[in-house]
Biotite code that builds the C-alpha atoms (Angstrom):
import biotite.structure as struc

atoms = struc.array([
    struc.Atom([-12.109, 4.146, -15.018], chain_id="A", res_id=1, res_name="UNK", atom_name="CA", element="C"),
    struc.Atom([-12.675, 7.840, -14.663], chain_id="A", res_id=2, res_name="UNK", atom_name="CA", element="C"),
    struc.Atom([-15.828, 6.973, -16.221], chain_id="A", res_id=3, res_name="UNK", atom_name="CA", element="C"),
    struc.Atom([-17.213, 3.950, -13.687], chain_id="A", res_id=4, res_name="UNK", atom_name="CA", element="C"),
    struc.Atom([-21.235, 4.238, -13.209], chain_id="A", res_id=5, res_name="UNK", atom_name="CA", element="C"),
    struc.Atom([-22.296, 5.077, -10.274], chain_id="A", res_id=6, res_name="UNK", atom_name="CA", element="C"),
    struc.Atom([-23.388, 1.721, -9.486], chain_id="A", res_id=7, res_name="UNK", atom_name="CA", element="C"),
    struc.Atom([-19.736, 0.667, -9.251], chain_id="A", res_id=8, res_name="UNK", atom_name="CA", element="C"),
    struc.Atom([-17.948, 3.706, -7.401], chain_id="A", res_id=9, res_name="UNK", atom_name="CA", element="C"),
    struc.Atom([-17.697, 3.716, -3.195], chain_id="A", res_id=10, res_name="UNK", atom_name="CA", element="C"),
    struc.Atom([-16.884, 7.474, -3.527], chain_id="A", res_id=11, res_name="UNK", atom_name="CA", element="C"),
    struc.Atom([-15.279, 10.152, -5.759], chain_id="A", res_id=12, res_name="UNK", atom_name="CA", element="C"),
    struc.Atom([-13.700, 13.330, -4.860], chain_id="A", res_id=13, res_name="UNK", atom_name="CA", element="C"),
    struc.Atom([-11.564, 15.893, -6.941], chain_id="A", res_id=14, res_name="UNK", atom_name="CA", element="C"),
    struc.Atom([-8.759, 14.069, -6.021], chain_id="A", res_id=15, res_name="UNK", atom_name="CA", element="C"),
    struc.Atom([-9.233, 10.407, -5.435], chain_id="A", res_id=16, res_name="UNK", atom_name="CA", element="C"),
    struc.Atom([-11.927, 7.695, -6.394], chain_id="A", res_id=17, res_name="UNK", atom_name="CA", element="C"),
    struc.Atom([-12.767, 4.180, -5.429], chain_id="A", res_id=18, res_name="UNK", atom_name="CA", element="C"),
    struc.Atom([-14.569, 1.628, -7.067], chain_id="A", res_id=19, res_name="UNK", atom_name="CA", element="C"),
    struc.Atom([-15.090, -1.804, -8.129], chain_id="A", res_id=20, res_name="UNK", atom_name="CA", element="C"),
    struc.Atom([-13.555, -2.403, -11.616], chain_id="A", res_id=21, res_name="UNK", atom_name="CA", element="C"),
    struc.Atom([-13.654, -5.259, -14.458], chain_id="A", res_id=22, res_name="UNK", atom_name="CA", element="C"),
    struc.Atom([-11.706, -8.229, -14.072], chain_id="A", res_id=23, res_name="UNK", atom_name="CA", element="C"),
    struc.Atom([-11.362, -7.233, -10.463], chain_id="A", res_id=24, res_name="UNK", atom_name="CA", element="C"),
    struc.Atom([-15.039, -8.472, -9.234], chain_id="A", res_id=25, res_name="UNK", atom_name="CA", element="C"),
    struc.Atom([-14.318, -10.054, -6.281], chain_id="A", res_id=26, res_name="UNK", atom_name="CA", element="C"),
    struc.Atom([-16.534, -9.517, -3.180], chain_id="A", res_id=27, res_name="UNK", atom_name="CA", element="C"),
    struc.Atom([-14.289, -7.029, -0.584], chain_id="A", res_id=28, res_name="UNK", atom_name="CA", element="C"),
    struc.Atom([-12.201, -5.761, -3.635], chain_id="A", res_id=29, res_name="UNK", atom_name="CA", element="C"),
    struc.Atom([-12.027, -2.303, -4.390], chain_id="A", res_id=30, res_name="UNK", atom_name="CA", element="C"),
    struc.Atom([-9.521, 0.530, -6.440], chain_id="A", res_id=31, res_name="UNK", atom_name="CA", element="C"),
    struc.Atom([-8.835, 3.386, -5.325], chain_id="A", res_id=32, res_name="UNK", atom_name="CA", element="C"),
    struc.Atom([-6.958, 5.284, -7.552], chain_id="A", res_id=33, res_name="UNK", atom_name="CA", element="C"),
    struc.Atom([-5.863, 8.971, -8.394], chain_id="A", res_id=34, res_name="UNK", atom_name="CA", element="C"),
    struc.Atom([-8.006, 10.966, -10.520], chain_id="A", res_id=35, res_name="UNK", atom_name="CA", element="C"),
    struc.Atom([-5.614, 12.331, -12.514], chain_id="A", res_id=36, res_name="UNK", atom_name="CA", element="C"),
    struc.Atom([-2.933, 10.789, -14.815], chain_id="A", res_id=37, res_name="UNK", atom_name="CA", element="C"),
    struc.Atom([0.084, 10.086, -11.855], chain_id="A", res_id=38, res_name="UNK", atom_name="CA", element="C"),
    struc.Atom([2.840, 7.829, -13.005], chain_id="A", res_id=39, res_name="UNK", atom_name="CA", element="C"),
    struc.Atom([3.371, 5.478, -9.687], chain_id="A", res_id=40, res_name="UNK", atom_name="CA", element="C"),
    struc.Atom([3.420, 6.951, -6.124], chain_id="A", res_id=41, res_name="UNK", atom_name="CA", element="C"),
    struc.Atom([6.353, 9.032, -7.178], chain_id="A", res_id=42, res_name="UNK", atom_name="CA", element="C"),
    struc.Atom([3.708, 10.838, -9.507], chain_id="A", res_id=43, res_name="UNK", atom_name="CA", element="C"),
    struc.Atom([1.413, 12.343, -7.197], chain_id="A", res_id=44, res_name="UNK", atom_name="CA", element="C"),
    struc.Atom([1.394, 15.750, -6.370], chain_id="A", res_id=45, res_name="UNK", atom_name="CA", element="C"),
    struc.Atom([1.660, 17.389, -2.820], chain_id="A", res_id=46, res_name="UNK", atom_name="CA", element="C"),
    struc.Atom([-2.160, 17.679, -2.439], chain_id="A", res_id=47, res_name="UNK", atom_name="CA", element="C"),
    struc.Atom([-2.913, 13.906, -3.387], chain_id="A", res_id=48, res_name="UNK", atom_name="CA", element="C"),
    struc.Atom([0.121, 13.131, -1.131], chain_id="A", res_id=49, res_name="UNK", atom_name="CA", element="C"),
    struc.Atom([-1.611, 14.386, 1.800], chain_id="A", res_id=50, res_name="UNK", atom_name="CA", element="C"),
    struc.Atom([-4.902, 13.002, 1.328], chain_id="A", res_id=51, res_name="UNK", atom_name="CA", element="C"),
    struc.Atom([-4.079, 9.698, 0.131], chain_id="A", res_id=52, res_name="UNK", atom_name="CA", element="C"),
    struc.Atom([-3.394, 8.321, 3.647], chain_id="A", res_id=53, res_name="UNK", atom_name="CA", element="C"),
    struc.Atom([-6.938, 9.137, 4.857], chain_id="A", res_id=54, res_name="UNK", atom_name="CA", element="C"),
    struc.Atom([-8.717, 8.083, 1.815], chain_id="A", res_id=55, res_name="UNK", atom_name="CA", element="C"),
    struc.Atom([-6.779, 4.592, 1.768], chain_id="A", res_id=56, res_name="UNK", atom_name="CA", element="C"),
    struc.Atom([-7.493, 4.517, 6.012], chain_id="A", res_id=57, res_name="UNK", atom_name="CA", element="C"),
    struc.Atom([-10.689, 4.935, 5.325], chain_id="A", res_id=58, res_name="UNK", atom_name="CA", element="C"),
    struc.Atom([-11.554, 2.551, 2.449], chain_id="A", res_id=59, res_name="UNK", atom_name="CA", element="C"),
    struc.Atom([-9.737, -0.075, 4.290], chain_id="A", res_id=60, res_name="UNK", atom_name="CA", element="C"),
    struc.Atom([-11.702, 0.589, 7.399], chain_id="A", res_id=61, res_name="UNK", atom_name="CA", element="C"),
    struc.Atom([-14.830, 0.304, 5.300], chain_id="A", res_id=62, res_name="UNK", atom_name="CA", element="C"),
    struc.Atom([-14.325, -2.309, 3.545], chain_id="A", res_id=63, res_name="UNK", atom_name="CA", element="C"),
    struc.Atom([-13.358, -4.237, 6.886], chain_id="A", res_id=64, res_name="UNK", atom_name="CA", element="C"),
    struc.Atom([-16.207, -3.237, 8.687], chain_id="A", res_id=65, res_name="UNK", atom_name="CA", element="C"),
    struc.Atom([-18.953, -4.327, 5.558], chain_id="A", res_id=66, res_name="UNK", atom_name="CA", element="C"),
    struc.Atom([-17.158, -7.806, 5.050], chain_id="A", res_id=67, res_name="UNK", atom_name="CA", element="C"),
    struc.Atom([-16.107, -8.686, 8.683], chain_id="A", res_id=68, res_name="UNK", atom_name="CA", element="C"),
    struc.Atom([-12.728, -9.621, 7.351], chain_id="A", res_id=69, res_name="UNK", atom_name="CA", element="C"),
    struc.Atom([-9.650, -10.422, 9.746], chain_id="A", res_id=70, res_name="UNK", atom_name="CA", element="C"),
    struc.Atom([-7.694, -8.755, 7.084], chain_id="A", res_id=71, res_name="UNK", atom_name="CA", element="C"),
    struc.Atom([-7.926, -5.887, 4.556], chain_id="A", res_id=72, res_name="UNK", atom_name="CA", element="C"),
    struc.Atom([-4.994, -5.374, 2.388], chain_id="A", res_id=73, res_name="UNK", atom_name="CA", element="C"),
    struc.Atom([-3.743, -2.209, 0.665], chain_id="A", res_id=74, res_name="UNK", atom_name="CA", element="C"),
    struc.Atom([-1.706, -3.607, -2.344], chain_id="A", res_id=75, res_name="UNK", atom_name="CA", element="C"),
    struc.Atom([0.254, -1.293, -4.885], chain_id="A", res_id=76, res_name="UNK", atom_name="CA", element="C"),
    struc.Atom([2.159, -2.652, -7.949], chain_id="A", res_id=77, res_name="UNK", atom_name="CA", element="C"),
    struc.Atom([2.158, -0.050, -10.958], chain_id="A", res_id=78, res_name="UNK", atom_name="CA", element="C"),
    struc.Atom([4.243, -2.693, -12.975], chain_id="A", res_id=79, res_name="UNK", atom_name="CA", element="C"),
    struc.Atom([1.371, -3.423, -15.627], chain_id="A", res_id=80, res_name="UNK", atom_name="CA", element="C"),
    struc.Atom([-0.753, -0.390, -15.454], chain_id="A", res_id=81, res_name="UNK", atom_name="CA", element="C"),
    struc.Atom([1.624, 2.662, -14.626], chain_id="A", res_id=82, res_name="UNK", atom_name="CA", element="C"),
    struc.Atom([-1.548, 4.723, -13.746], chain_id="A", res_id=83, res_name="UNK", atom_name="CA", element="C"),
    struc.Atom([-1.259, 5.272, -9.375], chain_id="A", res_id=84, res_name="UNK", atom_name="CA", element="C"),
    struc.Atom([-3.941, 3.018, -7.949], chain_id="A", res_id=85, res_name="UNK", atom_name="CA", element="C"),
    struc.Atom([-3.903, 0.483, -5.007], chain_id="A", res_id=86, res_name="UNK", atom_name="CA", element="C"),
    struc.Atom([-6.219, -2.206, -4.583], chain_id="A", res_id=87, res_name="UNK", atom_name="CA", element="C"),
    struc.Atom([-8.123, -2.852, -1.369], chain_id="A", res_id=88, res_name="UNK", atom_name="CA", element="C"),
    struc.Atom([-9.006, -6.302, -0.679], chain_id="A", res_id=89, res_name="UNK", atom_name="CA", element="C"),
    struc.Atom([-10.607, -8.229, 2.417], chain_id="A", res_id=90, res_name="UNK", atom_name="CA", element="C"),
    struc.Atom([-9.282, -11.365, 2.966], chain_id="A", res_id=91, res_name="UNK", atom_name="CA", element="C"),
    struc.Atom([-11.892, -13.554, 4.576], chain_id="A", res_id=92, res_name="UNK", atom_name="CA", element="C"),
    struc.Atom([-11.670, -16.520, 7.003], chain_id="A", res_id=93, res_name="UNK", atom_name="CA", element="C"),
    struc.Atom([-12.364, -18.929, 4.693], chain_id="A", res_id=94, res_name="UNK", atom_name="CA", element="C"),
    struc.Atom([-9.310, -18.012, 2.630], chain_id="A", res_id=95, res_name="UNK", atom_name="CA", element="C"),
    struc.Atom([-6.373, -20.693, 2.990], chain_id="A", res_id=96, res_name="UNK", atom_name="CA", element="C"),
    struc.Atom([-3.227, -19.914, 3.627], chain_id="A", res_id=97, res_name="UNK", atom_name="CA", element="C"),
    struc.Atom([-2.008, -20.377, 0.250], chain_id="A", res_id=98, res_name="UNK", atom_name="CA", element="C"),
    struc.Atom([-4.204, -17.576, -0.945], chain_id="A", res_id=99, res_name="UNK", atom_name="CA", element="C"),
    struc.Atom([-2.763, -14.969, 1.810], chain_id="A", res_id=100, res_name="UNK", atom_name="CA", element="C"),
    struc.Atom([-0.924, -11.839, 1.891], chain_id="A", res_id=101, res_name="UNK", atom_name="CA", element="C"),
    struc.Atom([0.445, -11.629, -2.093], chain_id="A", res_id=102, res_name="UNK", atom_name="CA", element="C"),
    struc.Atom([-1.260, -14.737, -3.190], chain_id="A", res_id=103, res_name="UNK", atom_name="CA", element="C"),
    struc.Atom([-4.743, -13.496, -2.741], chain_id="A", res_id=104, res_name="UNK", atom_name="CA", element="C"),
    struc.Atom([-4.384, -12.054, -6.051], chain_id="A", res_id=105, res_name="UNK", atom_name="CA", element="C"),
    struc.Atom([-4.852, -15.730, -7.091], chain_id="A", res_id=106, res_name="UNK", atom_name="CA", element="C"),
    struc.Atom([-8.278, -15.097, -5.981], chain_id="A", res_id=107, res_name="UNK", atom_name="CA", element="C"),
    struc.Atom([-8.857, -12.529, -8.783], chain_id="A", res_id=108, res_name="UNK", atom_name="CA", element="C"),
    struc.Atom([-10.187, -15.315, -11.247], chain_id="A", res_id=109, res_name="UNK", atom_name="CA", element="C"),
    struc.Atom([-10.537, -18.102, -8.439], chain_id="A", res_id=110, res_name="UNK", atom_name="CA", element="C"),
    struc.Atom([-13.429, -15.859, -6.583], chain_id="A", res_id=111, res_name="UNK", atom_name="CA", element="C"),
    struc.Atom([-14.903, -13.308, -9.143], chain_id="A", res_id=112, res_name="UNK", atom_name="CA", element="C"),
    struc.Atom([-18.376, -12.597, -8.678], chain_id="A", res_id=113, res_name="UNK", atom_name="CA", element="C"),
    struc.Atom([-19.605, -9.865, -10.000], chain_id="A", res_id=114, res_name="UNK", atom_name="CA", element="C"),
    struc.Atom([-23.046, -10.072, -8.387], chain_id="A", res_id=115, res_name="UNK", atom_name="CA", element="C"),
    struc.Atom([-21.609, -10.294, -5.187], chain_id="A", res_id=116, res_name="UNK", atom_name="CA", element="C"),
    struc.Atom([-19.310, -7.957, -5.443], chain_id="A", res_id=117, res_name="UNK", atom_name="CA", element="C"),
    struc.Atom([-22.027, -5.381, -6.259], chain_id="A", res_id=118, res_name="UNK", atom_name="CA", element="C"),
    struc.Atom([-24.367, -6.372, -3.292], chain_id="A", res_id=119, res_name="UNK", atom_name="CA", element="C"),
    struc.Atom([-21.218, -5.652, -0.929], chain_id="A", res_id=120, res_name="UNK", atom_name="CA", element="C"),
    struc.Atom([-21.049, -1.998, -2.113], chain_id="A", res_id=121, res_name="UNK", atom_name="CA", element="C"),
    struc.Atom([-23.776, -0.148, -0.661], chain_id="A", res_id=122, res_name="UNK", atom_name="CA", element="C"),
    struc.Atom([-22.421, -1.403, 3.166], chain_id="A", res_id=123, res_name="UNK", atom_name="CA", element="C"),
    struc.Atom([-19.083, -0.336, 1.960], chain_id="A", res_id=124, res_name="UNK", atom_name="CA", element="C"),
    struc.Atom([-20.374, 3.010, 0.701], chain_id="A", res_id=125, res_name="UNK", atom_name="CA", element="C"),
    struc.Atom([-22.378, 4.120, 3.707], chain_id="A", res_id=126, res_name="UNK", atom_name="CA", element="C"),
    struc.Atom([-19.435, 3.110, 5.819], chain_id="A", res_id=127, res_name="UNK", atom_name="CA", element="C"),
    struc.Atom([-16.970, 4.815, 4.108], chain_id="A", res_id=128, res_name="UNK", atom_name="CA", element="C"),
    struc.Atom([-18.950, 8.307, 4.035], chain_id="A", res_id=129, res_name="UNK", atom_name="CA", element="C"),
    struc.Atom([-19.557, 7.532, 7.665], chain_id="A", res_id=130, res_name="UNK", atom_name="CA", element="C"),
    struc.Atom([-15.970, 7.374, 8.216], chain_id="A", res_id=131, res_name="UNK", atom_name="CA", element="C"),
    struc.Atom([-15.471, 10.565, 6.193], chain_id="A", res_id=132, res_name="UNK", atom_name="CA", element="C"),
    struc.Atom([-18.011, 12.461, 7.378], chain_id="A", res_id=133, res_name="UNK", atom_name="CA", element="C"),
    struc.Atom([-16.241, 11.789, 11.262], chain_id="A", res_id=134, res_name="UNK", atom_name="CA", element="C"),
    struc.Atom([-13.266, 13.170, 9.918], chain_id="A", res_id=135, res_name="UNK", atom_name="CA", element="C"),
    struc.Atom([-14.773, 16.401, 8.090], chain_id="A", res_id=136, res_name="UNK", atom_name="CA", element="C"),
    struc.Atom([-14.205, 14.969, 4.760], chain_id="A", res_id=137, res_name="UNK", atom_name="CA", element="C"),
    struc.Atom([-16.029, 15.905, 1.792], chain_id="A", res_id=138, res_name="UNK", atom_name="CA", element="C"),
    struc.Atom([-17.737, 12.925, 0.194], chain_id="A", res_id=139, res_name="UNK", atom_name="CA", element="C"),
    struc.Atom([-19.652, 12.517, -3.086], chain_id="A", res_id=140, res_name="UNK", atom_name="CA", element="C"),
])
């Protein structure tokens, strides 16, 4: 993921990056990850811990704004991939009750659409940059 193409990236700073990743190409789904290797949230250093909340808040807000989703989830597991990352997943009105909360992960294959996911990225990127600038953060 460290070498994700610019066309898949919402933002990247010295500590964090957010992007669409292969296998999670559902419209409104993005991975927020630490740039350096850190095992789980307990492996984050102080600088990463201080900035994680703002990056997560701004990405969730940007995804919610761009998608109009009534709910946007921030999920952290770390069981299959020990590198610390989170899934930010917009949940649309059209998602049935049996695919909400943790069951939203079932949509990973059911609603995979790389083209639609990529089409949404510019609006998420623009919203993220605006939110980050409003708080004085540098974005790239």
